[in-house]
C-alpha positions in Angstrom: 123.3 100.6 99.2 120.6 100.6 101.9 118.4 97.4 102.1 115.0 97.4 100.7 112.1 96.6 103.2 112.1 92.9 103.5 115.8 92.3 103.4 116.4 92.8 107.1 112.8 92.5 108.2 111.2 89.8 105.8 107.7 89.4 104.7 106.8 85.7 104.3 104.0 84.1 102.6 102.8 80.5 103.0 100.7 79.9 100.0 98.6 77.3 98.0 96.0 77.3 95.2 93.5 74.6 94.1 91.1 74.4 91.2 88.3 71.8 90.7 85.8 71.2 88.0 82.9 70.9 90.3 80.0 68.7 90.0 77.9 70.2 87.3 80.5 71.3 84.6 82.3 68.9 82.1 85.4 71.0 82.0 87.2 73.6 84.2 87.1 77.1 82.7 88.9 78.7 85.8 92.5 79.5 85.9 94.9 80.8 88.7 98.4 81.7 89.1 100.8 82.3 92.1 104.1 83.8 91.2 107.1 85.6 92.7 107.7 88.7 90.7 111.4 88.7 89.4 113.7 91.7 89.2 115.0 92.7 85.7 117.2 89.9 84.4 116.0 87.3 86.9 114.1 84.1 86.2 111.9 84.6 89.0 111.0 82.1 91.9 108.1 80.2 93.0 105.3 79.6 90.5 102.1 77.7 90.9 99.2 77.2 88.6 96.5 74.6 87.9 98.9 72.5 85.7 101.9 72.8 88.1 103.1 69.4 89.6 102.7 69.1 93.3 105.9 69.5 95.4 107.3 66.0 95.7 107.8 66.2 99.4 104.2 67.4 100.0 105.6 70.4 101.9 103.7 73.6 102.4 105.3 76.3 100.1 106.5 79.4 101.8 107.8 82.4 100.0 110.1 85.1 101.4 109.0 88.2 99.4 111.7 90.0 97.3 111.9 93.6 96.3 109.4 93.0 93.5 106.7 91.2 95.5 104.3 88.4 94.5 101.2 88.0 92.3 98.1 86.0 93.0 95.4 85.8 90.3 92.0 84.1 89.7 90.1 84.2 86.5 86.7 82.6 85.7 86.1 82.2 82.0 82.8 82.3 80.1 81.6 82.0 76.5 81.0 78.5 75.7 83.0 75.2 76.1 86.0 76.5 74.1 85.9 80.2 74.8 85.8 80.3 78.6 88.9 78.2 79.0 90.8 80.2 76.3 89.7 83.5 77.8 90.8 82.6 81.4 94.2 81.1 80.5 95.0 83.8 78.0 94.2 86.5 80.6 96.3 84.9 83.2 99.3 84.6 80.9 98.8 88.1 79.3 98.5 89.7 82.7 101.4 88.0 84.1 103.7 88.7 81.2 102.7 92.4 81.2 103.3 92.8 84.9 106.6 91.0 84.8 107.9 93.2 82.0 106.6 96.5 83.2 107.3 96.2 86.9 110.4 94.0 86.6 112.0 96.7 84.4 110.9 99.7 86.3 113.7 101.3 88.2 111.4 103.2 90.6 110.3 100.7 93.4 107.3 102.6 94.7 103.8 101.6 95.5 102.4 104.0 92.9 104.4 102.4 90.2 103.5 98.9 91.3 99.7 99.8 91.4 100.1 101.5 87.9 101.8 98.4 86.4 99.2 96.1 87.9 96.3 98.1 86.4 98.0 98.3 83.0 98.5 94.5 83.1 94.8 93.9 83.5 94.1 96.4 80.7 96.7 94.5 78.5 95.0 91.2 79.3 91.7 92.8 78.3 93.2 93.9 75.0 94.7 90.3 74.3 91.4 88.5 75.1 89.3 91.0 73.0 91.6 90.6 70.0 91.7 86.9 70.1 87.9 86.7 70.1 87.8 89.3 67.2 90.0 87.2 64.9 88.7 83.8 65.9 85.0 83.6 65.1 84.4 80.5 67.1 85.6 82.4 70.2 83.4 85.4 69.6 81.9 86.7 72.9 84.3 84.9 75.2 85.3 86.8 78.3 86.6 86.2 81.9 86.7 87.7 85.3 90.1 88.6 86.7 90.9 89.5 90.2 94.6 90.1 90.7 96.4 90.7 94.1 99.8 92.2 94.1 101.7 92.0 97.3 104.5 94.4 98.0 106.1 94.9 101.3 103.2 95.2 103.8 100.4 96.1 101.5 98.2 94.2 99.0 97.0 96.0 95.8 93.9 94.5 94.1 92.9 95.0 90.5 89.5 93.6 89.7 87.1 93.0 86.8 84.1 90.9 87.3 82.9 88.9 90.4 85.8 86.8 91.5 86.5 87.8 95.1 89.3 88.6 97.4 88.9 88.3 101.2 91.0 89.2 104.1 90.8 87.2 107.3 92.3 88.7 110.5 91.8 86.7 113.6 88.1 85.7 113.7 87.1 88.5 111.2 86.5 88.3 107.6 85.9 91.1 105.1 85.3 91.0 101.4 88.0 93.3 99.8 86.4 93.3 96.4 82.9 94.4 95.2 81.2 92.2 92.7 80.7 93.9 89.4 77.3 92.3 88.9 73.7 93.2 88.4 72.5 91.9 91.8 75.3 93.8 93.6 74.3 97.0 91.9 70.6 96.4 92.9 71.7 95.7 96.5 73.8 99.0 96.5 70.6 100.8 95.4 68.5 99.2 98.1 66.4 97.4 95.5 67.4 93.9 96.6 68.3 92.2 99.8 71.2 90.0 100.4 68.9 86.9 100.6 67.0 87.9 97.4 70.4 88.4 95.6 71.6 84.9 96.7 68.4 83.4 95.3 68.2 85.5 92.1 68.5 83.7 88.8 70.5 86.8 87.6 73.2 86.5 90.2 75.7 85.6 87.6 75.0 88.5 85.3 78.1 90.7 85.2 78.3 94.4 84.4 81.6 93.9 82.8 84.1 91.2 82.1 87.6 91.0 80.7 87.8 90.7 76.8 84.2 91.5 75.9 84.8 95.1 75.0 87.8 97.0 73.8 88.1 99.0 77.1 87.6 98.0 80.7 87.3 99.8 83.9 89.6 98.4 86.6 88.7 98.6 90.2 91.9 99.3 92.0 92.1 99.2 95.7 94.9 98.7 98.4 95.0 97.4 101.9 97.6 97.3 104.7 98.6 93.8 105.9 99.3 92.7 109.3 101.2 89.7 110.8 99.0 86.6 110.7 96.6 87.9 107.9 95.1 85.4 105.6 94.4 86.5 102.1 92.0 84.5 100.1 91.0 84.8 96.3 88.3 82.7 94.8 85.9 82.2 92.0 82.1 82.3 92.4 82.2 78.5 92.4 83.2 78.9 96.0 81.6 82.2 97.1 78.2 81.0 95.7 77.6 77.7 97.7 79.7 78.8 100.7 79.0 81.9 102.6 81.5 84.4 103.9 81.1 83.4 107.6 81.9 79.8 106.6 84.8 80.7 104.5 86.3 82.8 107.4 85.9 80.0 110.0 87.7 77.4 107.7 90.5 79.7 106.9 91.0 80.9 110.4 91.1 77.4 111.9 93.0 75.6 109.1 96.5 74.3 109.8 98.0 75.7 106.6 96.8 77.1 103.2 96.9 73.7 101.6 94.4 72.2 104.0 92.2 75.4 103.9 91.9 75.2 100.0 91.1 71.6 100.1 88.5 71.9 102.8 86.8 74.8 101.1 86.7 72.9 97.7 85.3 69.9 99.3 82.5 71.9 101.0 81.6 73.6 97.8 81.3 70.2 96.1 79.2 68.9 99.0 76.9 71.8 98.3 76.4 70.6 94.8 79.5 72.0 93.1 77.4 74.0 90.6 80.4 75.7 88.9 84.1 75.3 88.7 85.8 76.0 92.0 89.0 77.9 92.4 90.6 79.2 95.6 94.0 80.6 96.5 95.0 81.1 100.1 98.0 83.0 101.5 99.1 83.2 105.2 101.3 86.2 105.8 103.9 86.4 108.4 107.4 87.6 109.3 109.0 90.5 111.1 108.4 92.9 108.1 104.6 93.0 109.1 103.2 94.8 112.1 101.2 92.9 114.6 97.4 93.5 114.3 95.8 95.9 116.7 92.3 96.7 117.9 92.3 99.9 116.0 92.8 98.2 112.6 90.0 98.8 110.1 89.1 96.2 107.6 87.6 97.9 104.6 88.0 98.6 100.9 90.4 101.5 100.1 90.4 103.0 96.5 93.9 103.4 95.4 95.0 107.0 94.7 98.5 108.1 93.8 99.0 109.7 97.1 97.2 107.1 99.2 100.3 105.2 100.6 
């Protein structure tokens, strides 16, 4: 049997995640997860969430990606003191379980199948959150954002609902890979609002859709080639609100490792008032399975199509 990409030329991921309640909230309604995706019959590998214990040796975790890849996920709950936390955590568990079962049992290891299972996992999470709110009156109206990054070989596939963001930092450049599904983003796209007006708007947190608020959801699915040295960052708007893109890029690019980058970003958001819960995941990609970056690389959003890769 020939080796799959990654056995002889590995893709490695130094990774960390951090979630903080911020300065203005009484509880944390964000959730996140970092997980190696297991093969069928496997128990999986590295797993990190907000309730996971810190590594006893304080080391920076490093994952050598296997044939099923890895999942990074951020969810920002909403819907009252109880509902927001329930929605985000339920979405994380339902999405992860669906992806592990669907992709882990799929005999075809293709980008198309991976993206399909990632999108279906988001839809299943939407169904689970919606059904929970339907049968629990005290949770009526709850919802959550969900931004899921699936890394397979030398690509990242992003499935998004809401306004939690994914960024790619390559050298000294940063690009937002996701597009906020929000009222102010829609107005900016139409030319009816400037960036400065959007940042100051009292409506900046109004979403066009969220996971679990309706029976069906439209998932924004994109893909992006990765290069050696890339840094991938996912965050809730508790970070992207008070800290701008340029500042995020500078901190991520100069950080010694993902753990220190996450700590510095959360600290800066708190220094700016910490108006919301703050969650950030950062992964540094390296290994011989990735091409070196070149001047011709284009950092942009790429809608996924079945024949795209």
